[in-house]
Rosetta silent file (secondary structure, phi, psi, omega in degrees, C-alpha in Angstrom):
SEQUENCE: MKFIPILVFFLLSISLSAQTKYRDEMGRSVSKDEFQNKILNGPYFGVPSEDPEVMMLIYRMPFGKVEPEIFYEKLGKMQDLKEGKSLIVVYYPGKDECNSTGDNAYDTRYFQKTHDYLLKTAAKRNAGEPAYIFKNSHGLEKYQGIITWMPDPDGVFENQFFKFPYPCRSFVVIHPTGEYRAILGEFPNNQIDQALKILNKN
SCORE:     score description
SCORE:     0.000 S_00000001
   1 L     0.000    7.262 -179.513   93.842  105.580   38.763 S_00000001
   2 L   -61.424  -24.797 -175.593   96.324  103.598   40.838 S_00000001
   3 H   -68.545  -20.745 -178.161   98.167  106.831   41.602 S_00000001
   4 H   -67.721  -51.787  176.352   95.282  108.107   43.815 S_00000001
   5 H   -60.931  -35.449  178.212   95.681  105.497   46.618 S_00000001
   6 H   -64.620  -42.103  178.909   99.439  105.900   46.359 S_00000001
   7 H   -64.008  -43.663  178.151   99.075  109.686   46.692 S_00000001
   8 H   -60.413  -46.640  178.442   96.742  109.317   49.706 S_00000001
   9 H   -59.691  -42.397 -179.874   99.194  106.918   51.370 S_00000001
  10 H   -63.026  -46.146  179.789  102.080  109.318   50.676 S_00000001
  11 H   -66.208  -38.598  177.655  100.229  112.323   52.134 S_00000001
  12 H   -63.990  -39.589  178.428   99.145  110.287   55.172 S_00000001
  13 H   -63.371  -42.557  178.714  102.748  109.214   55.762 S_00000001
  14 H   -63.057  -44.146 -179.085  103.925  112.817   55.625 S_00000001
  15 H   -60.201  -45.691 -179.034  101.176  113.861   58.044 S_00000001
  16 H   -66.602  -36.900 -178.668  102.057  111.146   60.560 S_00000001
  17 H   -73.286  -19.017 -178.187  105.779  111.877   60.385 S_00000001
  18 L   -97.906   12.050  179.696  105.109  115.562   60.985 S_00000001
  19 L   -63.831  149.495 -178.410  103.134  115.025   64.197 S_00000001
  20 L   -64.556  137.482  174.281  104.095  117.192   67.129 S_00000001
  21 E  -106.898  152.404 -177.496  106.696  115.795   69.500 S_00000001
  22 E  -123.354  131.989 -179.365  106.851  116.755   73.197 S_00000001
  23 E  -138.007  154.277  173.624  110.019  117.150   75.229 S_00000001
  24 E   -90.317 -177.228 -175.184  110.999  118.461   78.648 S_00000001
  25 L   -63.910  -22.049  179.008  113.780  120.998   79.299 S_00000001
  26 L   -87.139   -0.030 -179.995  116.367  118.207   79.354 S_00000001
  27 L    86.911    3.648 -179.764  115.325  117.113   75.862 S_00000001
  28 L   -77.657  142.160  179.435  113.671  113.934   77.111 S_00000001
  29 E   -69.531  136.113  173.006  110.568  112.759   75.281 S_00000001
  30 L  -126.792  155.168  179.915  107.263  113.100   77.178 S_00000001
  31 L   -75.527  159.851  177.364  103.824  111.870   76.183 S_00000001
  32 H   -61.807  -39.357  179.454  101.144  114.245   74.978 S_00000001
  33 H   -63.150  -45.370  178.715   99.011  113.324   78.024 S_00000001
  34 H   -62.978  -42.705  178.652  101.837  114.090   80.460 S_00000001
  35 H   -56.648  -50.717 -177.602  102.555  117.333   78.630 S_00000001
  36 H   -68.303  -41.536 -179.498   98.929  118.480   78.859 S_00000001
  37 H   -62.690  -41.730 -179.017   98.402  117.305   82.447 S_00000001
  38 H   -67.692  -35.561  177.642  101.458  119.146   83.746 S_00000001
  39 H   -67.882  -41.707 -178.046  100.401  122.370   82.040 S_00000001
  40 H   -73.585  -33.269 -170.323   96.858  122.103   83.418 S_00000001
  41 H  -114.771    0.898 -177.848   97.756  120.988   86.940 S_00000001
  42 L  -145.701  179.529 -178.670  101.181  122.396   87.725 S_00000001
  43 L   -81.817   69.020 -178.642  103.520  125.327   87.254 S_00000001
  44 E  -130.398  152.168  170.815  104.467  124.473   83.655 S_00000001
  45 E  -113.575  151.859  165.473  104.373  126.139   80.250 S_00000001
  46 E  -109.859  116.571 -176.696  104.147  124.547   76.853 S_00000001
  47 E  -128.040  148.269  177.764  106.264  126.605   74.476 S_00000001
  48 E   -70.158  144.690  176.479  107.382  126.101   70.885 S_00000001
  49 L   -95.647 -175.693  176.724  111.013  125.185   70.363 S_00000001
  50 L   -66.964  -25.996  175.355  113.262  126.157   67.474 S_00000001
  51 L   -86.425  117.883 -176.072  112.078  122.971   65.778 S_00000001
  52 L   -62.700  -14.069  179.915  108.485  123.639   64.603 S_00000001
  53 L   -93.578   -0.618 -174.887  107.591  119.981   65.245 S_00000001
  54 E  -122.019  130.027  172.403  108.633  120.043   68.914 S_00000001
  55 E  -106.193  138.868 -177.219  106.845  121.578   71.904 S_00000001
  56 E  -104.611  138.185  174.219  108.818  122.083   75.114 S_00000001
  57 E   -95.727  116.352 -173.245  107.536  121.516   78.651 S_00000001
  58 E  -117.609  127.084  174.777  109.039  124.255   80.839 S_00000001
  59 E   -73.834  127.188 -171.896  108.964  124.439   84.643 S_00000001
  60 L   -80.699  -11.499 -173.992  107.870  127.965   85.563 S_00000001
  61 L  -124.942   60.849 -176.285  109.668  128.263   88.920 S_00000001
  62 L   -69.808  154.972  175.107  113.311  127.372   88.262 S_00000001
  63 E  -148.931  162.844 -179.609  116.037  127.623   90.889 S_00000001
  64 E   166.120 -151.563 -177.944  119.698  126.763   91.018 S_00000001
  65 E  -141.975  138.597  177.830  123.134  128.314   91.229 S_00000001
  66 L  -132.304  169.971  169.042  125.205  130.451   88.855 S_00000001
  67 L   -79.355  113.433 -169.215  128.428  132.423   89.001 S_00000001
  68 L   -74.311  -24.800 -169.838  126.905  135.742   90.105 S_00000001
  69 H   -55.108  -43.841 -175.331  129.646  138.187   89.093 S_00000001
  70 H   -62.807  -35.532 -177.535  128.772  138.428   85.396 S_00000001
  71 H   -72.964  -41.322  174.793  125.141  139.321   86.106 S_00000001
  72 H   -64.859  -44.597 -176.929  126.013  142.029   88.623 S_00000001
  73 H   -62.201  -44.875 -178.050  128.765  143.341   86.362 S_00000001
  74 H   -62.163  -25.769  179.769  126.564  143.529   83.253 S_00000001
  75 L   -99.447    5.484 -179.809  124.066  145.675   85.163 S_00000001
  76 L    67.416   34.467 -175.453  126.711  147.913   86.759 S_00000001
  77 L  -120.595   33.883  179.548  125.881  146.607   90.233 S_00000001
  78 H   -63.292  -29.773  177.708  129.223  145.300   91.450 S_00000001
  79 H   -64.096  -38.967  176.257  128.952  147.510   94.538 S_00000001
  80 H   -61.465  -40.205  178.374  125.758  145.672   95.505 S_00000001
  81 H   -63.006  -44.178  179.236  127.630  142.379   95.183 S_00000001
  82 H   -62.070  -31.832 -178.601  130.445  143.677   97.416 S_00000001
  83 L   -88.794    4.068  177.574  127.843  144.758   99.979 S_00000001
  84 L    74.169   26.903 -178.763  126.179  141.344   99.927 S_00000001
  85 L   -96.052  140.637  176.990  122.943  142.553   98.334 S_00000001
  86 E   -71.491  159.581  179.928  120.775  140.354   96.161 S_00000001
  87 E  -106.908  125.555  175.958  120.032  141.236   92.559 S_00000001
  88 E  -108.605  124.323  179.748  116.390  141.658   91.455 S_00000001
  89 E  -127.834  123.123  173.319  115.779  141.548   87.711 S_00000001
  90 E  -103.476  128.699 -171.984  112.393  142.004   86.024 S_00000001
  91 E  -115.262  126.914  179.357  112.478  140.850   82.389 S_00000001
  92 E  -110.401  119.532 -175.259  110.186  142.111   79.600 S_00000001
  93 L   -80.022  -19.630 -172.198  110.195  139.935   76.462 S_00000001
  94 L   132.679  166.943 -177.825  108.391  142.413   74.224 S_00000001
  95 L   -63.834  131.806  175.240  104.782  143.374   73.667 S_00000001
  96 L  -144.707  178.120 -176.972  102.402  140.422   73.758 S_00000001
  97 L   -62.578  -34.199 -178.146   98.736  139.753   74.395 S_00000001
  98 L   -67.708  -46.120 -175.508   99.355  139.221   78.103 S_00000001
  99 L   -92.622    5.700  178.570  101.151  142.521   78.830 S_00000001
 100 L  -122.385    8.237  175.955   99.068  144.677   76.484 S_00000001
 101 L  -133.978  165.189  178.630   95.531  143.707   77.568 S_00000001
 102 L   102.616  172.156 -173.445   93.624  143.617   80.837 S_00000001
 103 L   -61.657  -35.991 -174.019   92.733  146.088   83.582 S_00000001
 104 L  -102.028    6.994 -172.703   96.303  147.071   84.506 S_00000001
 105 L   -61.345  -29.877 -178.489   97.904  147.005   81.050 S_00000001
 106 L  -131.745   22.902 -177.023   98.047  150.806   80.788 S_00000001
 107 L   -89.285  100.252 -176.715   97.392  151.886   84.389 S_00000001
 108 H   -63.754  -30.305  176.739  100.281  154.196   85.348 S_00000001
 109 H   -64.779  -38.203  177.652   99.170  154.213   88.991 S_00000001
 110 H   -65.867  -41.365  178.586   99.524  150.438   89.038 S_00000001
 111 H   -61.334  -43.510 -179.502  103.025  150.669   87.526 S_00000001
 112 H   -65.096  -42.512  179.376  104.039  153.215   90.164 S_00000001
 113 H   -62.341  -42.359  178.652  102.564  151.120   92.969 S_00000001
 114 H   -62.709  -46.538 -179.891  104.404  148.035   91.696 S_00000001
 115 H   -62.215  -44.441  179.053  107.712  149.886   91.450 S_00000001
 116 H   -61.644  -39.920  178.908  107.305  151.368   94.949 S_00000001
 117 H   -62.593  -43.938 -179.136  106.515  147.913   96.332 S_00000001
 118 H   -67.258  -35.502  176.077  109.660  146.428   94.792 S_00000001
 119 H   -62.937  -43.769  178.911  111.800  149.274   96.160 S_00000001
 120 H   -66.215  -40.663  178.329  110.441  148.648   99.666 S_00000001
 121 H   -62.186  -43.678  179.288  110.900  144.900   99.277 S_00000001
 122 H   -60.350  -45.300 -179.585  114.504  145.390   98.161 S_00000001
 123 H   -64.216  -39.717 -178.128  115.263  147.606  101.155 S_00000001
 124 H   -70.588  -33.401 -173.022  113.612  145.169  103.566 S_00000001
 125 L  -106.788   19.025  177.228  115.336  142.061  102.171 S_00000001
 126 L    57.895   54.085  176.244  118.861  143.438  101.644 S_00000001
 127 E  -125.432  157.830  174.224  118.696  143.684   97.854 S_00000001
 128 L   -74.863  169.447  176.995  119.755  146.383   95.426 S_00000001
 129 L   -59.093  142.750 -176.924  117.179  148.449   93.559 S_00000001
 130 L   -61.785  145.030  174.205  115.400  146.316   90.954 S_00000001
 131 E  -104.191  132.851 -179.992  116.774  146.267   87.425 S_00000001
 132 E  -110.686  116.014 -176.896  114.242  146.315   84.593 S_00000001
 133 E  -125.741  158.400 -177.652  115.535  144.821   81.366 S_00000001
 134 E  -136.442  156.238  169.850  113.982  143.983   78.027 S_00000001
 135 L   -92.204  -43.370  179.622  114.506  141.876   74.950 S_00000001
 136 L  -132.822  125.977 -172.358  112.238  143.997   72.736 S_00000001
 137 L   -81.128   -5.652 -177.925  111.260  147.540   73.765 S_00000001
 138 L   -58.715  122.486  179.713  107.965  147.627   71.838 S_00000001
 139 L   100.867   -7.059 -176.857  105.229  148.570   74.323 S_00000001
 140 H   -83.279   -8.817 -178.498  107.465  150.029   77.044 S_00000001
 141 H   -60.114  -23.750 -179.206  106.553  153.649   76.336 S_00000001
 142 H   -68.218  -16.993  179.039  103.659  153.320   78.795 S_00000001
 143 H   -91.353   -0.087 -173.304  106.190  153.142   81.672 S_00000001
 144 L   -55.816  132.581  179.850  107.864  156.444   80.775 S_00000001
 145 L    85.268   -5.404 -178.954  108.589  158.574   83.821 S_00000001
 146 L  -118.366  -53.795 -177.904  107.976  155.672   86.213 S_00000001
 147 L  -126.596  133.401  175.664  110.328  152.810   85.338 S_00000001
 148 L   -98.452  120.504  179.617  113.558  152.968   83.359 S_00000001
 149 E  -102.147  148.565  176.873  114.115  149.900   81.210 S_00000001
 150 E  -131.579  152.475  178.203  117.410  148.862   79.664 S_00000001
 151 E   -65.776  148.932  176.121  118.247  146.254   77.021 S_00000001
 152 L   -60.326  112.347 -174.307  119.385  142.859   78.224 S_00000001
 153 H   -64.583  115.498 -179.213  123.183  143.372   78.194 S_00000001
 154 H    56.270   19.873  178.372  124.671  140.986   75.620 S_00000001
 155 H    65.752   20.705 -173.847  121.600  138.794   76.100 S_00000001
 156 H   -66.795  -34.360 -178.948  123.083  137.274   79.260 S_00000001
 157 H   -76.060  -40.905  175.629  119.767  137.079   81.132 S_00000001
 158 H   -59.847  -47.000 -176.186  117.861  135.674   78.178 S_00000001
 159 H   -64.895  -34.046 -177.385  120.541  133.048   77.552 S_00000001
 160 H   -89.624  -41.297 -169.829  120.717  131.936   81.183 S_00000001
 161 L  -118.661  -30.775 -168.719  117.164  132.339   82.486 S_00000001
 162 L  -123.091   60.775 -170.431  114.643  133.398   79.813 S_00000001
 163 L   -76.413  -20.099 -176.683  115.319  131.204   76.790 S_00000001
 164 L  -118.692  166.572 -177.191  111.729  130.887   75.563 S_00000001
 165 L   -80.034   82.564  179.079  108.931  133.441   74.897 S_00000001
 166 L   -79.902  140.675 -174.638  107.245  133.553   78.307 S_00000001
 167 L   -73.913  152.672  174.895  104.153  135.813   78.443 S_00000001
 168 L    72.480  -88.555 -178.253  103.904  139.215   80.157 S_00000001
 169 L  -162.572  163.063  178.801  107.121  139.504   82.183 S_00000001
 170 E  -136.071  173.361  172.967  109.340  137.286   84.300 S_00000001
 171 E  -144.410  157.775  168.074  111.779  137.759   87.164 S_00000001
 172 E  -139.113  140.513  173.889  114.918  136.305   88.615 S_00000001
 173 E  -116.937  126.599 -178.853  116.472  137.044   92.004 S_00000001
 174 E  -116.989  122.719  177.223  120.171  136.244   92.384 S_00000001
 175 L   -81.288  153.463  177.811  121.804  136.046   95.826 S_00000001
 176 L   -55.427  -21.964  176.380  125.484  137.054   96.161 S_00000001
 177 L   -75.209  -13.019 -175.886  126.280  133.345   96.681 S_00000001
 178 L   100.192  -12.216  175.463  124.941  132.661   93.178 S_00000001
 179 E   -64.602  139.580  179.909  121.799  130.910   94.373 S_00000001
 180 E  -139.693  158.245  172.529  118.810  132.078   92.331 S_00000001
 181 E  -140.064  146.148 -177.006  115.054  131.702   92.083 S_00000001
 182 E  -145.633  161.726  165.953  112.820  132.811   89.247 S_00000001
 183 E  -128.777  128.088 -178.861  109.286  132.776   87.927 S_00000001
 184 L   -96.267  124.959 -175.902  108.825  132.562   84.165 S_00000001
 185 L    89.432  177.363 -173.462  105.822  134.443   82.845 S_00000001
 186 L   -51.902  143.678 -175.198  103.409  136.678   84.738 S_00000001
 187 L  -147.393  152.371  170.623  103.774  136.638   88.519 S_00000001
 188 L   -72.468  141.941 -176.639  102.337  138.308   91.635 S_00000001
 189 L   -59.380  -31.267 -177.943  104.757  140.939   92.949 S_00000001
 190 H   -67.611  -11.940  177.103  104.901  139.305   96.384 S_00000001
 191 H   -69.849  -24.809  174.165  106.689  136.322   94.806 S_00000001
 192 H   -67.897  -42.006  176.272  109.818  138.470   94.572 S_00000001
 193 H   -60.683  -43.653  179.828  109.581  139.029   98.319 S_00000001
 194 H   -63.720  -41.097  179.128  109.140  135.265   98.829 S_00000001
 195 H   -62.500  -42.293  178.852  112.151  134.470   96.633 S_00000001
 196 H   -64.531  -41.006  178.589  114.324  136.887   98.621 S_00000001
 197 H   -59.927  -45.446 -179.137  113.172  135.387  101.921 S_00000001
 198 H   -64.559  -45.450 -178.126  114.074  131.892  100.757 S_00000001
 199 H   -66.517  -35.103 -179.755  117.460  132.922   99.395 S_00000001
 200 H   -69.953  -19.325  177.056  118.349  134.872  102.521 S_00000001
 201 H   -81.002  -22.757 -175.599  117.841  131.717  104.608 S_00000001
 202 L   -77.932    0.000    0.000  120.343  129.694  102.560 S_00000001
């Protein structure tokens, strides 16, 4: 019966070696407590990585600078770039629990109101009309006749800004200088207005 303690020890070793690891966006190790505290108390997500044993800590309000031309070009908005207009992009990852449940999940009046608000915001803040792009079109039929969605061209927005499965929808605003601000996951519409205000001051 010696094999029973050996088997228990072996299974326990496997279990301990397979414990979840936590890392930030830079790949640095973080403690489980830090991971949980930042998610509970700050603008962070915990998302699974490609490695099933690793959870990633993601800051929900990234900002920085990119070469803007490729993003304008991929959306056919080079004229907006020439005119010094910012680019507004709303990103839909695919149908999920967040964007398919709740009071406004299928409310066409709400979709129309949101779209009208973004058009007014764009005009007020010197931006082009918002672009609506998706990774997976499942669930977008509810917007028919209100918002036209297009696939993420060559995955450029996913690769640069939306690398993980953020719930509901996300946005990024890119200024002609290349400065950008984004919110990953569901956001209040007025945050697009706030992002444009900040970028226009820079």
